[in-house]
DONUNU-252945 format. One record per residue (C-alpha): x, y, z; residue in one letter. Coordinates in steps of 0.1 Angstrom, whole numbers, plus 2048, in hexadecimal, padded with zeros to 3 digits. Layout:
N
XYZa ...
//
This chain:
373
DE335D185x DEE37F177x DDF39615Dx DEC39813Ax DE837412Fx DDE37B10Cx DEF35C100x DD734210Ex DB93520FCx DB13660DDx DAE3890EDx DA53AA0DBx DA33BF0FAx DB93BA119x DAB3CB138x DBE3B4150x DDF3C9151x DE13EC15Fx DF9400149x DF742413Dx DDA426125x DEC43F10Fx E04424104x E284280FCx E3344D0F5x E404540D2x E6345E0DFx E6643C0F0x E5F42A0CEx E7B43F0BEx E924360DBx E894110D7x E934110B3x EB34250BBx EBC40B0D5x EBC3EE0BDx EDF3F60B2x EEA3F10D6x EDE3CD0DAx EFF3BF0CBx F103CC0EBx F0A3C210Fx EF43DC122x F033F313Cx F023DF15Cx F013FF171x EE641015Cx EFB43015Fx EE8447148x EC643C154x ED143F178x EDE462173x EBE46D162x EA745E17Cx EBD46B198x EB948E18Ax E9348B186x E8D47E1A9x EA84931BBx EB74741CBx EDB4661CAx EDF44D1AEx EF04361C7x ECE42F1D6x EBE4241B5x EBD4001A9x EAE3F6188x E9E3D5180x E8F3C0164x E6C3CC170x E603D0194x E5B3AB199x E803A3197x E883BF1B0x E6E3B21CAx E7E38F1CBx EA139D1CBx E993B61E7x E8A39B1FEx EA93861F8x EC13A31FEx EB03AC21Fx EAD38822Ax E8838A22Fx E7936E243x E5537824Ax E45391233x E253A423Cx E0D3A9220x DEC3BC21Fx DCF3A8210x DC33AD1F6x DE23B81E4x DF83AF1C6x DF93891C3x E1D3881B7x E2A3901DAx E2136E1E8x E3535D1CCx E523741D2x E5136E1F8x E503481F4x E6B3481DAx E833571F3x E7A33D20Dx E66356222x E4335422Fx E2636C226x E11379243x DF038A239x DDF3A8249x DBC3A923Ax DAD3CA231x D893D1238x D713D021Ax D583E622Cx D7240322Cx D7A3FD207x D9A3EB210x DA940A21Fx DC040923Dx DB2420258x DBD42B27Bx DA741028Ax DBD3F5279x DDD3FE28Bx DD63EB2AAx DCD3CC296x DED3D0282x E033D42A1x DF43B52B0x DFC3A1290x E203AF28Fx E253A52B4x E173822ADx E2837A28Cx E4738F28Fx E4B39826Ax E6C3A825Ex E5E3B823Ex E3E3C9233x E343CE20Fx E1B3EA20Ax E0C3F01E8x E034151E2x DEB4191D1x DDF3F71DAx DD93DB1C1x DBE3D01B8x DA93ED1C6x DBE40B1BBx DBA41F1DBx DD64351E7x DDE43220Bx DDB45221Fx DFD462222x DFB466248x DF144124Bx E0F437236x E2644C24Cx E1743C26Cx E1B41925Dx E40420256x E4442D27Ax E3440E288x E493F7273x E6940927Ex E5E4042A2x E5C3DE29Dx E7B3DD286x E673D4267x E753E0246x E5C3EE22Dx E593EB207x E404041F8x E363F81D6x E2D4181C2x E2B4091A0x E0A419198x E0E43A1ABx E1944F18Dx DF744617Dx DE344E19Cx DD146E1A7x DEA4821BBx E054681B4x E2846D1A7x E3847E1C4x E5146B1DAx E424621FCx E4B44A217x E70451215x E7F446236x E9942F245x E9240B23Fx E79413223x E7D4081FFx E684171E3x E604031C4x E554121A2x E5240617Fx E5441515Cx E3F3F7152x E1E40415Fx E2442A15Cx E30429138x E1F40A12Bx E3D3F4124x E353D3135x E463BF11Ax E673D211Ex E6A3D0144x E793EC158x E753F417Dx E8A405198x E8D4051BDx E964231D3x EAA4161F0x EAD427212x ED342A20Ex EF141F1F9x EF840020Dx ED53F3208x ED83FA1E3x EF83E61E1x EE93C91F3x ECC3C91DAx EE33CB1BCx EF63AB1C7x ED63971C4x ECF3A11A0x EDC390181x EF73A016Cx EEA3B514Fx EC63B215Cx EBA3D214Bx EBD3D1125x ECD3EC110x EAB3F20FFx E993F6121x EB440F12Cx EB142310Cx E8B42410Dx E8C42D133x EA244B12Bx E89457111x E6B453128x E7B468143x E7C48512Bx E57486124x E4949F13Ex E254A0134x E1D47C12Cx E14471150x E00490156x DEB489137x DE7465141x DDA46E164x DC0485155x DB446A13Dx DB344F158x D9F466170x D8546D155x D82449149x D8343A16Cx D6444E175x D52442155x D5A41D15Bx D5141F180x D2F42F179x D2741615Dx D303F8173x D1B405190x CFE40A178x D013E616Ex CFE3DB192x D223D419Cx D313DF1BCx D4D3F71B2x D6A4011CAx D784241C9x D9A4261B7x DB54411B3x DC842D199x DC5420175x DB040117Fx D903F9190x D853DD1A8x D613D21A6x D4C3B61B4x D303A21A3x D1539C1BDx D013871A5x D133681ADx D3636A19Ex D2B37617Cx D09366178x CEE377164x CD238417Ax CBB36A16Ax CD234F177x CCF35B19Bx CB53511B4x CAC3611D6x CB834C1F2x C9B34420Ax C9E35722Bx CBC36C220x CA938A22Cx CC03A421Bx CAF3A61FAx CCF39D1E7x CD03821CDx CE03611D5x CE73421C1x CD23231CCx CE930C1E1x CE52EF1C8x CEB3051A9x D0A2FF194x D2431B195x D1A33517Bx D3033F15Ex D4435C16Bx D4737E15Cx D6B377155x D62358141x D4636A12Fx D5C386124x D7736E118x D5C3620FFx D5B3860F3x D823860F1x D8539E10Ex D9C39712Bx D963A514Ex DA839C16Ex D96381182x D9F3881A6x D953671B5x DB935F1BEx DBE37F1D3x DC13791F8x DA1388208x D8D3871E8x D7F36A1D4x D663611B9x D5337E1AAx D6E3981AFx D7D3A8190x D963C3187x D963D7166x DB03F0159x DA541314Fx DAB418129x DA243110Fx D7D43910Bx D774250ECx D854060FCx D7240C11Cx D5240F109x D583EE0F8x D5D3DE11Ax D3D3EC128x D2A3E1109x D383BE10Cx D2E3BC131x D0B3C8129x D093AD10Ex D14390125x CFE39D141x CDF39E12Bx CDC3C412Ex 
//
């Protein structure tokens, strides 16, 4: 299950995908129209202009940059290129990793983050991680920063120590930073080290999920060449390259987006807490929350389990499963991300994107309506 399935239902508001709430910049729309005349020709396989522009912006050699038809294509290609056999994944994290790992004939190994610490990785987790690495002997780690679905940035010192530990055990690292340019304090390059790959996407940062454009920063030229061999020819369209070039020239867009996200994330979090949901702290453009009323049940549907002793509501054991918040919002033509398929989560967990205030207010009004508030 992924977000963005607006095709199975009639949807008026999609809160299931986490893209820049400002929408596509005007200069990108102009670039899109300008690029239409290029579609009669094959695109540049080497993405020369886009590579040069991004190389200049990041201050990195262009020979270390590899573009893809979205980040998902690059994840699978990288695992094949590096001949990954056992891939260590944090849980919960992006569900697409498991599919990518299995498609390459590799095996996913899960390290479960602690809900009590807000799914953060702390110093106390290193011993447990080392034990798992020694036991399972993974050859690759995928770290999502900020993490998805909770949106928390990992502490920079923790990331550096994770990389050092992986190097000690000959474990290569992919740091998925697809949301970092929309996160508080995000945007700067971090985690650059031997054996470390960084993944980013125009898709999320610039709200172009339908166009598909991502890139990988490889540790060296040889690794970049191995990755390119695993990609299809002409995998990045002429239109995507032209729009990408235009987006790199917009200096203020991401700064304005982060300010909007920070303000609206606070609004949504406070409103959800007031409605009785358990809300997890986020640094990104999305929020994870939990429905403790039985997977979306109205308070009137919930009984108190005899002997529970904690004062929390529980569904009676013989009660039918309540209609979930996800299902109730679908009736209002609003789509949120049901996180029941995330490793380490389950029924009653949801993720919503942070949008503009008018849309966020509509979501809160709809939740109040279905919750009988």
